[in-house]
N, C-alpha and C positions, 0 to 999 in steps of 0.2 A: 286356532293357532294364537289366540289373543295373549295367552300367558306363556307361550313357548318362546324361549330365548334362543335355544340351540337345539337343532335336530340333526343327529349324525346317523347316516344310513348306509350300512354295508361298506365301510371303508376298508380297503386293502392296499398294501404297499409292499413292494419288494425292492431289495438292493442286489443288483447283479444276480437275479433269479433266486435270491435267498429271501424267504418270506419274513417280513417284519410285522405285518398286521394282516389279519384275515377276517373280513366281513364284520368289522366292529361297528356297533350301533348303540346309541343311547339318546335320551332326550333330557333337556334341562328346562325347567320352568322358573318363573320369578320366585325368588326366595330359596331356591335349591342350593344347598352346599354339598357338592358332589365329591366323593372320594374316588379318585382314579388310583386303584391299589394294585400293586404287583411287585414282583422281584425286579432287581436291576437287570436290564437286558430284555425285559418282557414287552417292550413296545411303547411304554409311557411317553418317552421323549419323542419318538417318531410321531405319535398321535398329537402331541402338543405342537410340534413343528408344523403339522398339517393345519391345526386349528388356528395358528398364528400366521398362516400364509408363508411360512419359510420353506415349505415343501408344497409344490403344486401338481406334481405328477403322481397322482394316486387314482384309484378307482373308487366309485361310490359317490355319494352326494352329501353335502353339508349345507343346511339352511341356518343362517344366523340373522336374527331380526327380520325374518321373512324374505331374505335375499340369499341366493345361491352363492356360496363362498367362491365359486369359480368366476363369478361376474367381476371382471376387471374394473368395470365402471363404478363398482361399490367398494373398491379396495381401500380408499381413504376412509369410508364409513367403518369398515371392518377394523382397521388399525386404530381408529379413534375411539372405538367402543370396546376394545379389549385391553385390559391392563395385565401385563405379563411379568411375573417375577421368576427369572431363570434360576436354575439350581447352582449356578456358578456366580462368583462375585462379579458384579457389573458396575460398581461404583468406583470413582477415581479415589485412590488411596490418599492422595495429598489434599483432598477436599474435606472440609468439615461437614457434619450432618446438615448444618444450616446452609452451607454453600451448595450441597446436593439439592436441598429443597428449593433454593433460588434457581438452580439449573432446571429442575423439573418445572418450575413456574414459567420459565421462559420457553420451555419446549412443548408443554402440554396445556392447551387451553382449558381442559377440564380439571386441572390440578388446583387444589386449595392449599395454599401455604399455611393458612391458619389451622386447617385440620391437621396438616403434617406436624406443626408445632404442638398441637394438642396431643397427638399420638406420641410424639417424642416425650412429652411430659408424663403421659400415662405409662410409658415403657421405661421411664427413668433413663432417657438418652440425653446426654449433654450436647446441645446444638453446636457448641464451639469445638467439640472434640473431633480430631481428624480420624478418618476411617482407618488409616493404617496404624493407628495407635489403639484401636478397639480390639476386643476379643472377637472370635468368630461369631459368637452368639449376639454380641452387641451390633456388629456390622449387619447381621441378618435382620435384626430388629429395625435398623434404619431402612433397609430395603423394603421390608413389609410396610413400614409407616408410609413411605413414599408411594407405594402402589395403592394402598388403601386410601390415600389422600386424593386419588383421582376419582372422578364420578363417571363411571362407565357401566355398560350393561353386563359385562362378564369379566371376572377376575380369574386369572389362571396362575396358581402358585405351585411351583415345582420344588418339592422338598423344602418347604419354607421353615420348618421348625426343628431341623436337625440339631442346631446348636443352642436352642432356647432352653432356659431353665423352666421348672414346673410353674413357678409363679408367673413368669412372663408369658408362658404358653397359655395359661388360663386367661390372662388379660387379652392376648391376641385372639383367642377363640371368641371371647365376649365381643370384641370389636368387629370381627368378621361377621358374626350374627347381626350385630347392630347395623353395619353398613351394607349388608346384602339382603335386606328385606324386600327391596324393589328391583333387585337384579339377581345375578347368580354367580357362584364361585366354583371353580374346580381346584381341588387340592390333590396333587399327584405325589405319592410317597410309597416307599416300601415299609415305612414305620407305621403299621396299621393301627396299633394300639394308641398311638399319639393322636390320631384324628378321629377315632371312634366317638368321642364325646360330642363332636361338633357337627358331623355330617348327618344328613337325613336320607341320602341316597348314595349308592356306591356301585362300582364295577370292579370285579376281579379280572385282571388282564394278564395273559401270558401269550402274547401275539394274537390270540383270539379271546373272545369273551368266555370266561369260565363261569361267571355268574353275574347277574345284574338285577338290581331292584332297590326297593326302599331298604334302609338299614334294618328296620324291624323284620322285613321279609328274609333278609340274609342271615339274621340272627336266630331264626326259627330253629330250635333244636340245639343251639350252641350257646355257650356262656360268653363268648367273645367273638368279634369279627376275625381275630387271628385264627381261632379254631375253625370258623366257617371257611376262611381262606384255605387253610390246610386241607380241609375236607374236599373242597372243590378242586384243589390242586392235585388231588390223588393220594393224599396221605390216609391210608385205610386204617391207621391206628386211631384216628379221630372218628368217632361215631356220633351222629346226631342223636339227641335224646328222643326226638320224634322223627318220623320219616321226612327228610328234607325234600321239598318240591322243586321241580326244575324251574330255575329263574332266568335261564338264558332266553 
């Protein structure tokens, strides 16, 4: 277990008897950049809420840093070692990027203001510009910068690149790889082609695991992860070039 950061084992969750997740499992090790890939409504947000302790009534077990996620005595540890970027705006619009960095510095002991300012510079973010005067893509970059400026074991990024331009996306990918060499990251998105260049492991999720494994394993017989996803989602017009093996 020395290199294992997160071990998710047979997680299920229902809302009013409607199944949201069924026996979902995967493992993250140090250095993993994991793609949580699926259509909207496929259970990605529910799984993230479980991983971030926003939902506690589920079946199955999750081990994070060798501790069971249900252990309330370790709740402070869990929250301090997970940096979560939600898919909705979470920054105060009347604050500048610099004021947001100051707020994070006061709130998170693991936050590096110097690193945040460095990332602002790399992403061409004006520290003095207010969030409510920025484009959607610029505001998203501020959020990503603030999350990556924390030093934690696990980064969870929910739809982080929807508004980013290609150049910014490439720089963000480079920084995620740079900062996640000794920890792990989960990138949840339905925009599969956007994250294919950066991830090394992925899961195709539609309430249950359609496929899971290394990126190379999921690409066997396919020209892209999008085609692989379509195949495992039941699109029989997509045929693997070689016989795809069961990766669930």
